[in-house]
NUFIRO-948834 format. One record per residue (C-alpha): residue number from 1; residue in three letters; x, y, z. Coordinates in Angstrom, 2 decimals, decimal comma, always signed. Layout:
REM residues N
  resi  resn       px       py       pz
   NUM   ALA        X        Y        Z
...
REM end
This chain:
REM residues 507
  resi  resn       px       py       pz
     1   MET   +99,16  +112,02   +90,49
     2   LEU  +101,16  +109,69   +93,26
     3   ILE  +101,69  +110,72   +97,25
     4   PRO  +103,16  +108,06   +99,33
     5   ARG  +102,44  +107,82  +103,10
     6   MET  +105,02  +106,07  +105,34
     7   ARG  +103,86  +106,21  +108,56
     8   LYS  +106,69  +106,66  +111,08
     9   PRO  +108,64  +102,74  +112,23
    10   CYS  +108,07  +101,66  +115,30
    11   THR  +111,49  +100,19  +116,07
    12   THR  +112,69   +98,35  +119,64
    13   THR  +116,52   +97,78  +119,75
    14   HIS  +118,95   +95,97  +122,18
    15   ASP  +122,53   +96,51  +121,35
    16   GLY  +123,41   +93,94  +124,60
    17   VAL  +126,34   +93,77  +127,15
    18   ILE  +130,07   +92,55  +126,15
    19   ILE  +132,13   +91,74  +128,73
    20   ARG  +135,75   +91,54  +128,27
    21   GLY  +138,65   +90,09  +130,56
    22   PHE  +140,50   +87,17  +131,21
    23   ASP  +139,04   +85,40  +134,25
    24   VAL  +135,10   +85,86  +135,14
    25   ALA  +132,87   +84,66  +137,21
    26   ILE  +129,07   +85,02  +137,11
    27   LEU  +127,63   +82,98  +140,61
    28   ALA  +124,64   +83,19  +142,41
    29   ASN  +123,60   +81,44  +145,37
    30   MET  +123,51   +77,75  +144,64
    31   THR  +121,07   +76,78  +147,01
    32   ASN  +117,98   +78,85  +146,32
    33   ASP  +119,01   +81,84  +143,99
    34   ASN  +118,12   +82,18  +140,18
    35   LEU  +120,39   +83,77  +137,60
    36   THR  +119,49   +85,14  +134,35
    37   THR  +121,46   +86,96  +131,78
    38   TYR  +120,06   +88,82  +128,01
    39   ALA  +122,56   +88,85  +125,52
    40   ILE  +125,91   +89,38  +126,96
    41   ASN  +128,67   +88,42  +124,44
    42   PHE  +131,28   +87,29  +126,66
    43   ASP  +134,66   +87,91  +124,57
    44   LEU  +137,34   +86,54  +126,95
    45   GLY  +139,41   +84,84  +123,53
    46   ASN  +139,91   +81,40  +122,31
    47   ASN  +143,52   +80,62  +123,92
    48   ILE  +143,17   +82,38  +127,83
    49   GLY  +140,15   +83,47  +128,89
    50   SER  +137,60   +81,51  +131,38
    51   LEU  +134,06   +81,52  +131,92
    52   VAL  +132,44   +80,54  +135,25
    53   ILE  +128,82   +80,78  +135,15
    54   GLY  +126,15   +78,47  +137,27
    55   ALA  +123,26   +79,45  +140,35
    56   LYS  +120,32   +77,15  +141,46
    57   ASN  +118,49   +78,03  +138,26
    58   THR  +120,62   +79,88  +135,13
    59   LEU  +118,69   +81,31  +132,02
    60   LEU  +121,00   +82,52  +129,21
    61   ASP  +118,56   +83,76  +127,38
    62   GLY  +118,43   +86,94  +124,41
    63   VAL  +116,07   +89,83  +123,60
    64   VAL  +113,84   +90,29  +120,84
    65   ASN  +114,92   +93,59  +118,26
    66   GLN  +111,75   +94,59  +116,64
    67   SER  +110,51   +97,26  +113,83
    68   THR  +106,67   +98,03  +112,30
    69   ASN  +106,60   +99,77  +109,26
    70   VAL  +103,57  +100,45  +106,95
    71   GLN  +103,44  +102,52  +103,83
    72   SER  +100,42  +103,50  +101,77
    73   ARG  +100,12  +104,10   +98,03
    74   ASP   +97,51  +106,63   +96,29
    75   ILE   +97,71  +106,89   +92,56
    76   ASN   +95,21  +108,88   +90,75
    77   THR   +96,22  +109,21   +86,49
    78   THR   +93,97  +110,54   +83,71
    79   ARG   +95,22  +109,95   +80,34
    80   ILE   +93,66  +111,65   +76,93
    81   GLY   +94,87  +110,82   +73,34
    82   ALA   +94,59  +110,65   +69,82
    83   SER   +95,20  +107,75   +68,05
    84   VAL   +94,90  +106,97   +64,05
    85   HIS   +94,92  +103,15   +62,47
    86   TYR   +95,60  +102,08   +59,15
    87   VAL   +93,40   +99,01   +58,46
    88   ALA   +96,35   +96,77   +56,78
    89   VAL   +98,82   +97,21   +60,18
    90   ASP   +95,83   +96,47   +62,15
    91   THR   +95,20   +93,15   +59,95
    92   ALA   +98,26   +92,45   +60,45
    93   VAL   +98,66   +92,63   +64,20
    94   ALA   +95,13   +90,70   +64,17
    95   THR   +96,59   +87,80   +62,43
    96   GLU  +100,09   +87,51   +64,74
    97   ASN   +97,53   +87,30   +68,03
    98   LEU   +95,64   +84,83   +66,15
    99   LYS   +98,84   +83,00   +65,24
   100   GLU   +99,84   +83,77   +69,39
   101   ALA   +96,56   +82,36   +70,49
   102   ILE   +96,52   +79,25   +68,03
   103   GLU  +100,59   +78,56   +70,14
   104   ALA   +98,39   +78,65   +73,44
   105   ALA   +95,98   +76,48   +72,96
   106   ASN   +98,62   +73,98   +71,63
   107   GLN  +100,90   +74,50   +74,73
   108   ALA   +98,24   +74,65   +77,17
   109   ARG   +97,13   +71,09   +75,82
   110   LYS  +100,47   +70,45   +76,23
   111   ASP  +100,88   +70,99   +80,43
   112   LEU   +97,06   +69,46   +80,56
   113   ALA   +99,21   +66,32   +79,22
   114   THR  +102,18   +67,00   +81,30
   115   ALA   +99,84   +67,93   +84,12
   116   LYS   +97,96   +63,93   +84,15
   117   ASP  +101,63   +62,22   +83,86
   118   ASP  +102,75   +64,80   +87,21
   119   ILE   +99,41   +63,58   +89,13
   120   LYS  +100,65   +59,68   +88,27
   121   ALA  +103,71   +60,53   +89,48
   122   GLY  +102,41   +61,98   +92,84
   123   ARG  +104,15   +65,26   +91,45
   124   LEU  +100,52   +67,55   +91,70
   125   ARG   +98,01   +67,17   +93,59
   126   ALA   +95,05   +65,43   +91,35
   127   ASP   +92,47   +68,14   +92,10
   128   ALA   +94,73   +70,85   +90,35
   129   ILE   +94,02   +68,76   +86,86
   130   LYS   +90,53   +71,49   +86,93
   131   ASP   +92,74   +74,41   +86,49
   132   TYR   +94,79   +73,15   +84,04
   133   GLU   +91,46   +72,28   +82,07
   134   ALA   +89,95   +75,79   +82,77
   135   ASN   +93,28   +77,09   +81,37
   136   LEU   +92,55   +74,80   +77,77
   137   VAL   +88,93   +76,38   +77,86
   138   ILE   +90,59   +79,75   +78,52
   139   ALA   +92,70   +79,14   +75,57
   140   THR   +90,75   +77,59   +73,01
   141   ALA   +87,91   +80,36   +73,77
   142   ASN   +90,96   +83,04   +73,41
   143   ILE   +91,63   +81,33   +69,61
   144   ALA   +87,78   +82,46   +68,76
   145   ASN   +88,53   +85,99   +70,28
   146   ALA   +91,29   +86,13   +67,81
   147   LYS   +89,21   +85,34   +65,46
   148   ILE   +85,99   +87,71   +65,67
   149   ALA   +88,48   +90,26   +66,06
   150   LEU   +90,53   +89,71   +62,74
   151   GLY   +87,06   +89,35   +61,01
   152   SER   +86,37   +92,78   +62,73
   153   THR   +89,23   +93,99   +61,15
   154   ALA   +88,18   +92,94   +57,97
   155   ALA   +84,97   +94,40   +58,17
   156   SER   +86,33   +97,77   +58,98
   157   ALA   +88,02   +97,66   +55,53
   158   ALA   +85,09   +98,65   +54,45
   159   ALA   +83,78  +100,67   +56,38
   160   THR   +87,08  +102,86   +56,06
   161   ALA   +86,96  +102,94   +52,54
   162   PRO   +86,09  +106,79   +51,68
   163   THR   +88,92  +107,46   +53,93
   164   LEU   +91,57  +105,13   +52,40
   165   GLY   +91,88  +102,71   +55,44
   166   PHE   +92,67  +105,22   +57,70
   167   SER   +90,55  +106,11   +61,34
   168   ALA   +90,77  +107,83   +63,94
   169   LYS   +89,64  +107,50   +67,66
   170   LEU   +90,04  +110,09   +70,66
   171   GLY   +90,12  +108,53   +74,21
   172   ALA   +90,83  +108,94   +78,05
   173   ASN   +91,42  +106,69   +80,55
   174   HIS   +91,63  +107,40   +84,58
   175   THR   +92,67  +105,01   +86,97
   176   GLN   +92,82  +104,89   +90,76
   177   SER   +95,33  +102,34   +92,47
   178   GLN   +95,47  +102,33   +96,25
   179   SER   +97,69  +100,12   +98,34
   180   GLN   +99,12   +99,38  +101,64
   181   GLN  +102,10   +97,23  +102,57
   182   THR  +102,29   +96,47  +106,41
   183   GLN  +106,20   +94,95  +107,46
   184   ALA  +106,56   +93,60  +110,90
   185   ASN  +110,70   +92,34  +111,13
   186   GLN  +112,03   +91,17  +114,43
   187   ASP  +115,96   +89,97  +115,04
   188   PHE  +117,31   +87,76  +117,97
   189   ILE  +120,15   +88,31  +120,05
   190   GLY  +121,22   +85,76  +122,05
   191   THR  +123,98   +84,91  +124,32
   192   SER  +127,49   +84,52  +123,18
   193   ILE  +130,36   +82,81  +124,42
   194   LYS  +134,36   +83,13  +123,12
   195   ALA  +136,28   +81,72  +125,36
   196   ALA  +139,09   +78,17  +126,63
   197   ASN  +137,77   +77,46  +129,00
   198   VAL  +134,05   +77,46  +129,95
   199   THR  +132,05   +75,63  +133,21
   200   PHE  +128,66   +75,24  +133,93
   201   ILE  +127,50   +74,60  +137,60
   202   GLY  +124,36   +74,19  +139,85
   203   ASN  +121,26   +72,92  +139,12
   204   ASP  +119,56   +73,75  +136,22
   205   LEU  +120,74   +75,85  +133,14
   206   THR  +119,52   +77,05  +129,98
   207   ALA  +120,34   +78,34  +127,47
   208   LYS  +117,80   +79,91  +124,58
   209   GLY  +119,90   +80,60  +120,80
   210   LEU  +123,26   +80,16  +122,20
   211   GLN  +126,85   +80,80  +120,21
   212   GLY  +129,75   +79,39  +121,81
   213   ASP  +133,39   +79,22  +120,30
   214   ILE  +135,02   +77,58  +123,30
   215   SER  +137,91   +75,46  +123,20
   216   LYS  +136,97   +73,61  +126,58
   217   LEU  +133,64   +73,00  +128,20
   218   ASN  +132,77   +71,38  +131,38
   219   VAL  +129,54   +70,48  +132,53
   220   ASP  +129,84   +70,30  +136,47
   221   HIS  +127,27   +67,84  +137,64
   222   LEU  +124,13   +69,36  +136,75
   223   ASN  +121,33   +68,34  +137,36
   224   LYS  +119,32   +69,24  +133,93
   225   LEU  +120,84   +70,82  +131,10
   226   THR  +118,76   +72,39  +128,39
   227   LEU  +119,88   +73,76  +124,97
   228   THR  +117,33   +75,32  +123,04
   229   HIS  +116,78   +77,94  +120,41
   230   GLY  +115,45   +81,54  +120,22
   231   THR  +112,42   +82,50  +118,06
   232   THR  +111,71   +85,40  +115,76
   233   THR  +108,55   +86,22  +113,31
   234   ASN  +108,72   +88,70  +110,18
   235   THR  +105,11   +88,80  +108,93
   236   THR  +104,35   +90,83  +105,26
   237   LYS  +100,94   +91,76  +104,37
   238   SER   +99,95   +94,27  +101,20
   239   GLN   +96,47   +94,72   +99,55
   240   SER   +95,88   +96,80   +96,48
   241   ASN   +92,78   +98,00   +94,70
   242   THR   +92,48   +99,27   +91,16
   243   ASN   +89,89  +100,45   +89,52
   244   THR   +89,81  +102,22   +85,88
   245   LEU   +87,65  +103,72   +83,44
   246   ASP   +88,08  +103,92   +79,64
   247   ALA   +86,07  +105,89   +77,00
   248   SER   +86,43  +106,73   +73,19
   249   ILE   +84,76  +107,82   +70,36
   250   SER   +85,76  +107,22   +66,94
   251   THR   +85,14  +108,41   +63,73
   252   SER   +82,36  +106,33   +62,95
   253   GLY   +80,22  +107,76   +65,69
   254   ASN   +81,26  +104,17   +68,04
   255   MET   +81,33  +106,18   +71,87
   256   ALA   +82,65  +103,00   +74,27
   257   VAL   +83,25  +102,74   +77,74
   258   GLY   +85,22  +100,55   +79,90
   259   MET   +85,18   +99,92   +83,74
   260   GLY   +87,54   +97,86   +85,33
   261   ARG   +88,38   +96,35   +89,17
   262   GLN   +91,61   +94,47   +90,23
   263   GLN   +91,92   +93,40   +93,86
   264   SER   +95,18   +91,62   +95,16
   265   HIS   +95,89   +90,28   +98,64
   266   GLU   +99,27   +89,03   +99,67
   267   GLY  +100,65   +87,62  +103,28
   268   SER  +103,50   +85,85  +104,54
   269   THR  +104,86   +84,88  +107,50
   270   SER  +108,38   +83,77  +108,81
   271   THR  +108,80   +81,64  +111,89
   272   ILE  +112,93   +81,82  +112,25
   273   ALA  +114,47   +79,75  +114,69
   274   HIS  +117,67   +80,98  +116,27
   275   ASP  +119,41   +77,65  +117,15
   276   THR  +121,88   +77,12  +119,86
   277   LYS  +125,10   +76,54  +118,23
   278   LEU  +128,80   +75,41  +120,11
   279   ASN  +131,44   +75,05  +118,37
   280   VAL  +134,04   +73,04  +121,42
   281   GLY  +137,19   +71,45  +121,04
   282   GLU  +136,51   +69,38  +124,53
   283   LEU  +133,09   +68,81  +125,96
   284   ASN  +133,35   +67,06  +129,13
   285   GLY  +131,53   +66,79  +132,41
   286   TYR  +127,87   +65,05  +133,47
   287   ALA  +124,52   +65,82  +133,65
   288   LYS  +121,57   +63,89  +135,43
   289   GLU  +119,62   +65,08  +132,36
   290   THR  +120,44   +66,53  +129,22
   291   ILE  +118,20   +68,22  +126,29
   292   LEU  +118,34   +69,81  +123,00
   293   HIS  +115,80   +71,22  +121,42
   294   GLY  +117,13   +73,42  +118,28
   295   ALA  +120,74   +73,04  +119,66
   296   THR  +124,00   +71,40  +118,20
   297   ILE  +127,29   +70,64  +119,77
   298   VAL  +129,83   +70,11  +117,61
   299   ALA  +132,69   +69,14  +118,89
   300   GLN  +136,34   +66,71  +118,59
   301   GLY  +136,92   +65,41  +121,59
   302   GLY  +136,13   +64,90  +125,06
   303   ASN  +134,19   +62,55  +127,44
   304   ILE  +130,61   +63,56  +128,43
   305   GLY  +128,05   +61,64  +130,50
   306   ILE  +124,11   +61,51  +131,66
   307   GLY  +122,94   +60,31  +133,62
   308   ALA  +120,22   +58,90  +136,20
   309   ASN  +117,45   +60,35  +133,91
   310   ASN  +117,75   +60,79  +129,70
   311   LEU  +119,43   +62,30  +126,82
   312   ASN  +116,76   +63,63  +124,72
   313   LEU  +117,28   +65,30  +121,90
   314   GLY  +115,37   +67,00  +118,78
   315   TYR  +114,13   +69,50  +116,52
   316   ASN  +113,43   +73,17  +117,30
   317   GLN  +110,07   +72,94  +115,32
   318   GLN  +108,07   +69,74  +114,52
   319   ASN  +105,34   +71,39  +112,04
   320   SER  +104,42   +73,73  +110,04
   321   GLN  +101,09   +73,98  +108,09
   322   SER  +101,28   +77,45  +106,06
   323   ASP  +104,44   +79,40  +107,50
   324   ILE  +107,52   +78,64  +106,65
   325   ILE  +110,02   +77,86  +109,20
   326   THR  +113,77   +78,83  +108,30
   327   ASN  +116,95   +77,86  +109,92
   328   ASN  +114,91   +74,87  +110,79
   329   THR  +118,37   +72,70  +111,95
   330   PRO  +118,36   +69,06  +113,89
   331   SER  +119,77   +69,22  +116,82
   332   GLY  +122,70   +66,64  +117,86
   333   ILE  +126,09   +66,00  +119,47
   334   ILE  +128,42   +65,69  +116,51
   335   TYR  +131,99   +64,75  +116,79
   336   ILE  +134,18   +65,98  +114,32
   337   THR  +137,64   +64,49  +113,03
   338   THR  +140,24   +66,18  +110,63
   339   ASP  +143,04   +63,85  +110,95
   340   LYS  +142,30   +60,02  +111,19
   341   ILE  +145,41   +57,68  +112,67
   342   GLY  +144,08   +54,05  +111,80
   343   ASP  +140,78   +53,37  +113,79
   344   LYS  +141,83   +54,82  +116,90
   345   HIS  +139,67   +58,17  +116,67
   346   SER  +136,89   +57,53  +118,35
   347   GLU  +139,16   +56,95  +121,35
   348   THR  +138,94   +60,83  +121,16
   349   HIS  +135,75   +60,95  +122,05
   350   SER  +132,71   +59,30  +124,73
   351   LEU  +129,31   +59,78  +125,38
   352   THR  +127,46   +57,85  +127,77
   353   ALA  +124,06   +57,65  +129,20
   354   LYS  +121,32   +55,31  +130,60
   355   HIS  +118,71   +56,22  +128,27
   356   THR  +118,64   +58,56  +124,98
   357   SER  +115,59   +59,78  +123,38
   358   LEU  +115,81   +61,22  +119,73
   359   THR  +113,35   +63,07  +117,78
   360   GLY  +114,69   +64,31  +114,40
   361   GLY  +117,81   +64,66  +116,13
   362   VAL  +121,43   +63,21  +115,29
   363   ILE  +124,33   +61,71  +117,33
   364   ALA  +127,03   +60,78  +115,23
   365   ALA  +130,73   +61,04  +114,27
   366   ILE  +132,00   +62,64  +110,90
   367   HIS  +135,51   +63,02  +109,15
   368   GLN  +136,48   +65,75  +106,99
   369   ASP  +139,05   +65,95  +104,87
   370   LYS  +141,10   +69,08  +104,14
   371   ASP  +139,04   +69,80  +100,81
   372   GLY  +135,56   +70,05  +103,33
   373   ASN  +134,60   +66,39  +102,31
   374   GLN  +132,24   +64,41  +105,06
   375   THR  +132,44   +61,05  +105,92
   376   ASN  +131,30   +58,60  +108,42
   377   ASP  +133,53   +58,11  +111,29
   378   LYS  +133,63   +55,75  +114,35
   379   LEU  +131,00   +56,77  +117,31
   380   ASN  +131,85   +55,89  +120,57
   381   PHE  +128,58   +56,09  +122,32
   382   THR  +126,82   +54,35  +124,45
   383   THR  +123,80   +53,76  +126,07
   384   ASN  +121,29   +51,52  +127,59
   385   THR  +117,93   +51,92  +126,29
   386   LEU  +116,83   +54,23  +122,91
   387   ALA  +114,08   +55,39  +122,01
   388   THR  +114,19   +57,44  +118,33
   389   GLN  +111,23   +58,97  +116,64
   390   ASP  +111,71   +60,23  +112,87
   391   LEU  +109,83   +63,59  +112,54
   392   LEU  +107,53   +64,64  +109,61
   393   ALA  +107,88   +68,87  +109,07
   394   THR  +105,28   +69,80  +106,28
   395   GLU  +105,30   +73,15  +103,94
   396   SER  +102,85   +74,62  +102,45
   397   THR  +102,08   +78,02  +100,55
   398   GLN   +99,48   +79,53   +97,92
   399   SER   +98,77   +82,47   +96,28
   400   LYS   +95,25   +83,48   +94,23
   401   ASP   +94,87   +86,62   +92,19
   402   PHE   +91,49   +88,04   +90,12
   403   GLY   +90,86   +90,73   +88,24
   404   ALA   +87,79   +91,58   +85,96
   405   ASN   +86,83   +94,39   +83,29
   406   LEU   +83,38   +94,98   +82,49
   407   GLY   +83,19   +97,14   +78,65
   408   LEU   +80,29   +99,33   +77,34
   409   GLN   +79,29  +100,81   +74,11
   410   SER   +77,05  +103,24   +73,14
   411   LYS   +75,74  +102,44   +69,15
   412   GLU   +72,21  +104,15   +67,59
   413   GLY   +71,02  +105,49   +71,32
   414   SER   +71,97  +102,25   +72,70
   415   ILE   +74,30  +101,10   +75,30
   416   LYS   +75,35   +97,34   +75,42
   417   VAL   +78,31   +95,71   +76,96
   418   SER   +81,38   +95,21   +74,34
   419   SER   +83,98   +93,10   +76,23
   420   ILE   +83,76   +91,23   +79,16
   421   GLY   +87,86   +90,33   +80,41
   422   LEU   +88,90   +88,08   +83,52
   423   SER   +91,86   +87,02   +84,94
   424   ALA   +92,83   +84,65   +87,51
   425   ASN   +96,43   +82,56   +89,09
   426   ARG   +96,07   +80,19   +91,79
   427   ASN   +99,25   +78,67   +92,13
   428   GLY  +100,57   +76,15   +95,07
   429   SER  +102,65   +73,62   +96,58
   430   ASP  +102,83   +70,62   +99,54
   431   LYS  +105,73   +69,70  +100,05
   432   GLN  +107,09   +66,93  +103,40
   433   THR  +110,49   +66,10  +104,49
   434   LEU  +111,10   +63,24  +106,96
   435   ALA  +113,72   +64,54  +109,02
   436   LEU  +115,57   +61,07  +110,22
   437   ALA  +116,59   +60,21  +113,79
   438   THR  +120,28   +59,27  +113,30
   439   ILE  +122,59   +57,29  +115,49
   440   GLY  +126,53   +57,62  +114,10
   441   GLN  +127,99   +53,89  +112,90
   442   GLY  +129,75   +52,41  +116,35
   443   ALA  +127,13   +53,21  +118,81
   444   THR  +126,16   +50,49  +121,30
   445   ILE  +123,20   +49,70  +123,03
   446   ASN  +122,66   +47,67  +125,97
   447   HIS  +119,30   +47,06  +126,41
   448   THR  +115,93   +48,24  +123,91
   449   ILE  +115,67   +50,08  +121,03
   450   THR  +112,07   +52,06  +119,95
   451   HIS  +111,64   +53,61  +116,76
   452   ASN  +109,00   +54,81  +115,63
   453   GLY  +106,94   +53,90  +118,52
   454   GLN  +107,83   +50,18  +117,19
   455   ALA  +109,93   +48,14  +119,37
   456   GLN  +113,38   +46,33  +117,53
   457   ASN  +113,85   +43,48  +117,47
   458   ALA  +117,93   +43,62  +117,72
   459   THR  +120,35   +45,90  +119,65
   460   ASP  +122,47   +45,67  +116,53
   461   LEU  +121,92   +49,48  +114,92
   462   ALA  +122,45   +48,12  +111,67
   463   GLN  +119,54   +45,59  +111,64
   464   THR  +116,97   +47,93  +112,75
   465   ALA  +115,43   +50,80  +110,48
   466   ILE  +117,38   +53,11  +112,47
   467   ASN  +119,57   +56,08  +110,56
   468   THR  +123,14   +55,72  +110,64
   469   ASP  +124,47   +57,30  +107,95
   470   ALA  +125,15   +61,09  +109,59
   471   THR  +125,86   +62,82  +105,84
   472   ASN  +121,87   +62,18  +105,26
   473   THR  +119,82   +62,96  +108,06
   474   SER  +116,24   +64,24  +105,84
   475   LYS  +114,36   +62,79  +103,26
   476   VAL  +111,77   +64,22  +101,09
   477   ILE  +108,62   +62,20  +100,55
   478   LYS  +106,41   +64,35   +99,37
   479   ASP  +106,55   +68,20   +96,87
   480   ILE  +103,83   +68,63   +94,72
   481   LYS  +102,08   +71,10   +92,87
   482   THR   +98,46   +72,27   +94,30
   483   GLY   +97,36   +74,19   +91,86
   484   GLY   +98,22   +76,09   +88,35
   485   LEU   +95,56   +78,28   +87,23
   486   ASP   +96,39   +80,72   +84,63
   487   ILE   +94,05   +82,30   +82,75
   488   ASN   +93,52   +85,55   +80,92
   489   THR   +91,14   +86,50   +78,75
   490   THR   +88,80   +89,44   +76,73
   491   ILE   +84,96   +88,09   +75,72
   492   ASP   +83,53   +89,85   +72,73
   493   GLY   +80,03   +90,74   +74,77
   494   ARG   +78,39   +90,20   +71,24
   495   VAL   +78,14   +86,26   +71,98
   496   PHE   +75,22   +86,74   +74,97
   497   SER   +72,62   +87,83   +72,22
   498   LYS   +71,37   +86,36   +68,99
   499   ALA   +71,67   +89,55   +66,62
   500   GLY   +75,34   +89,87   +67,91
   501   ARG   +76,26   +86,72   +67,12
   502   GLU   +74,49   +86,99   +64,05
   503   GLU   +76,69   +90,02   +63,73
   504   ILE   +79,79   +88,03   +64,33
   505   LYS   +78,91   +85,63   +61,72
   506   ARG   +78,78   +88,19   +59,09
   507   GLU   +82,38   +89,55   +60,16
REM end
């Protein structure tokens, strides 16, 4: 009988606000007022609409929609049945099982040899070799178990001679299973802008998860421009318990009882970064400081300057130990050209800064042909000083499962352990990716360069360790398995007693 129980989902939903028109201005006092918007969709059109927005401090924020769902299941199943066995058929099945056990052991030997090679090559963590050794031990034990089963089948041939090789068994099975799964999901709704002309004014302007399709973006002498990401988290947790009880009686008068218990626990957490992404025809203006963390500006041209402070670009998330970070893209300013005339295309854009700090980010120019193929283009970027840092991102996963079954047999008035079943699985991975701080080809650095904390001896990027290939901005430096345990065996209970072992020998 299946009894599902589902709790009513807990949901929070925000639809946001849509603003349409031609000329829109959202302004507050430039001296002392703060302006905050949440999930506004400025749909003004790419060809004619214009937007001016700003205050002393402006925040273009988003909202988080979330839902939680809990589902529980109870399953109780009872089966009663009878089976008839013919010794010739049972012997054939037992022979095939022995063949499969031998093949599995041979495969376990090959897997162990491969695992040793993988350790030498850095594809498998050294301590995981114990899992593959255990797999071989259990696979070898399964050969012995299969031989015992074949011998028992042969022994039963004599016992069933009066019935011409036929035997019967009456059995009952009861299974009780309980499971529960909890899912919590979030969705980020940020600000979006579609307009021909957009102007940011005021002192400080911050945008989280901003999506923009803008023909011309003008940064009008801001003190600080911060483009960053919104963050949501999805979690799944599940657990289950299964108990089994088996009982049977055969025509030989033997009674058997089996008990089993299986437990499993699973869980995952996914942190999703909703980056700011701006597609801009022209990027113009000036800001004393510009920060892009989890933000990318793709422009075709324009002139932008960063003044007294800093141009700071970095990843939206620096490290992930056990959770999975999705949409973890490098921050940057990328100029895309689609039609190149000679070597003068770089003249359509310029980017200048006094100091530039780049952590796993990208400043580059890329040429894209009609088929979408990308190549490095000449970057018109000048900065007095440059500090770059490659960024290490880690990702690890692990799963475990264990189960056990106990079989009891009543024979000649005594109860003995007839079998012990074991199953265990363990798998995992450990991955490290280096996000390369990238400065495109053609950049000019007037004074000093520091890369990964080390001062560089030259101002020519080609003579430094800094990556200049904008088409390859990451490098996998570690990708290994951390486990490989996979065992499933049933042990004949007679091996634990002298009398039982003698009985096995006779078979």
